[in-house]
N, C-alpha and C positions, 0 to 999 in steps of 0.2 A: 364386572370387568375384570379381566386377567391380566397378569403381568409375567413377563418373561422370567425365567427362574435363573436364566444366565447373564441378561444385561439389564433386567428390570425394567424394559420399556413397556409401556402400556399397550395392550394388544385389542384389536378389533374382535368381535365374538366369531366371526366367519372365517379368520383365518386358522390353518393349521400349524404353520411354521412362523418363527418371528422373523419379520421382514427385515430386521437388523442384523442378528447374527445366526438365522437359521435355525434356531434350536426349536424341537418339536413342543408343541403346545399342548400340556396335559392338566386338565383342572377338573377333578370330580364333580365340583360344586358348580360348575358351568362347562358343558361339553360345547365342543365346537358346533355352531349352528349353521349346518349345510343347506339350509333352505332359503334362508335370506340372501339377498345380492350382497356381492363383496363391493367393498368401497374401493377397490384398487381395480384399474383396467386388466383386462385378461389379455388384450392384444398390445403388443409392444410396437409402438410407432416411432419412426426417425423423426425429429424435428425437421422443417425444411431450414436449409441453410440461409443465413443472412446475408444479403447483398452487402458486403462490405464498403463498396463505393457510394451506394446510396447513402448508407450510414455517416460516412464521412461528409458527403453533401450535405445530409441534414444538420451534422454538428456544426459544419462551416457556415451555414444560413444562421443558424442559431446564435452563434458568437459574433457573426459580423454584424447583424442586424442592430444590436445595442451598442456597438463600437460606433458605426456609421452614423447613428442616431445621435450620439453622443457628441460626435465630431461636428456634424452640422451645427448642433446648438452651442456648442462652445465657440467655434471658430469662424461661425457665419451669422449667428443670430446674437447671442450673448458674448461678446469678446472680451472675457475676463478671466485671466488665469489660464493654466493648462491641464485643468482637472480631466478633461476628457481623455487626456494621455492615459491617465490611470485605469480606466475602463478598457482602452484598446489594448495597453498592455498586458492586464488580466486576461483578454480574450486571446491575445497571441499566446501566451503562456499555456492556457488549457486547449488551445488548438495544436500547439506543437506537442504536449503531452499525449493526447489521445488520436488526433488524424493521422499523422504519418504512419503509425502503426497499423490503421485500417487500409491506407492506400497501398502499402507493399504487403504482397503475398509472403513474401520471406522476410521475416521482420529485419528491421535496420540493426546493422550491428550495433553492439552494445556502446563501443567507444563514440560512435557518429550519434547515436541516440542522446546519450547522456551529456555530450559537448554541446549538442544543438540545445539543448534543455537549458544547460548551463549558461548559454551565449544570450538567450532569450530572458533568462531571469536577471542576468548582469544589466541588460539594457532596460529592463523594467525599473530595476534599481535605480538607473543613471537618472531616470525620470525625476526621482526626487532631489537629485543634484542640481537640475535645471530649474527646478522650482526653489530650493531653499539654498543653494550654494554647497561648496564642498570645503571642508576644512583638512582634507586628509582622511575622511572615515570611508570614503568609498573605496580607495585603494588599501588602506590599513584594516578595515574591518569586513566590508561588504564583499570583495573580490575574493579575499582569503576563505570566508566562512563559504561562499558559494562553491568554491574548488575543493575545500574538504568534503561538504556534502556530496559533490559529483564524485569525487574519488571513493567515497563508502559505497555510494550507490552502484558505480562501476564494478567495485570488488565484489558486493553481495550479487548482483546480476550474474556476473560471470560464474561465480561459485554454484549460484543456482541452476545456471544454464547446462553446465558441465556435470554436476553430480546429481542433481533433481533430489534434494534431501527432503525427509518426511517434515510433518508441520513442526513437530517438537525441535528438529534441527534448525529449521527456518525460524522459529522463536528464539532459538538459544542465538543465532547469528544478529538478530535484530536487536537484541539486548547488549550483544557485544558493540554492535554500531552505535547505540545509545551512548555507552560509557565514554567510547573513542571520541564520539562527537562532542561530548560534554567537556572532555579534556583539553581538545582542540580548541573549542569555542573560548575556554579559559586562559589558553595560551595566548591566542590571536588578541584578545582583549587587554591582557596583561603586557602584552609587547606594545599594543598601540598607545595605551594610556600611561604605563609605568615604565616601559622600554625595558621591560626585565620578562623572563620566561620562567614561570614557577606555577603551580597548580595548589590549589587549597579546596574549594568547594567541590571541583569537579572531581577530587580524590575521593570524596563522600559517595558521589554519584556511582564511580567506578567499583567501590567497595561493594555498594550494594548490588550492583549487576553482577559482580563477581559471585556475590552470595546466593543469587538466582541462577547463576550458570551452573554452578558446582551440582546441586542437585538434579538439574536438567541433565548434565552429564553422566551422572550415574544412573539416571533412569533411562538414557538412550544406549547406554552400554551394558545394560542388564535385560535381556530380551523377555524373561518374564515379568519383570516389573514395566517395561515399555509396554506390553501388551496388556497388563492390567489397567494402566494409566488409559490407554486408548479405549479401552472398552467402559470403563468408569464415565469417561468424557465424551464418548460416543465419537472419537476423532477418527 
C-alpha cells in the first residue's frame, strides 16, 4: 500500500494522483495498477435535490406523533400530573429549530429565528414553573440565561453569515462564546443568590479559553502555519 508523500493519506493501488491534495503517486516498489478497476466512479453525477417541504412534513409528523400520543395518555386516560407537556414542549423546540429553515427558501432572518427559538425555550422552561412553582428562579435565572445564549447565537450567526470564516476561525469564535457564556452564567447566579456581581470560577474558564485562542490566532494570521495545520488535520 502506498502513502502520499505530501499529506500522508493512504492511497489505492489504481490511482495516479492523491485524491486529497493532487500529488503525483510515485512508488518504485508498487507501480500504479492500471489494469484493476478503480474504486472511484469515473462519471460525476449530481444528486437529486431534496424536497424541503416533504422533509419538513416528515419531521412534523415524527415530532407530532409522540406529542399527541402522550397528550391523550396524560389528559384523557391517566389524568395524573402534566408530564406530557415535557414531551410536547421538547417536540415544539425541535420543530422550531429544524422545520422553519426547511419551509422557507430564503432562510429566516437571524433575529427572527433566534428570537423564535428563545421564546419556545422560555415557554418550555415555564412548564417547570407550572409543575413545581416559582420562587423567582424563572425570572432571575432561566430568562437571563436564555437571553444570554440568544445574544451569543445571534452575534455568532451574523458574523458567520457576513464574513464566512474558515473552520479555525469558527472554532475560535465558539471558544470565545464558551468563555463569555461561563462569565455571564456566573454573574447571573451570583446576582440571583447573593445579589452581587462578581466572577470566580468563570474567570478560570475564560483564562483557559484565552490560552486556546492565542495559539489559534497565531495560526490563523500565519499563512504558512495555517496551511500546514490544515494539511496535517485534513481540514
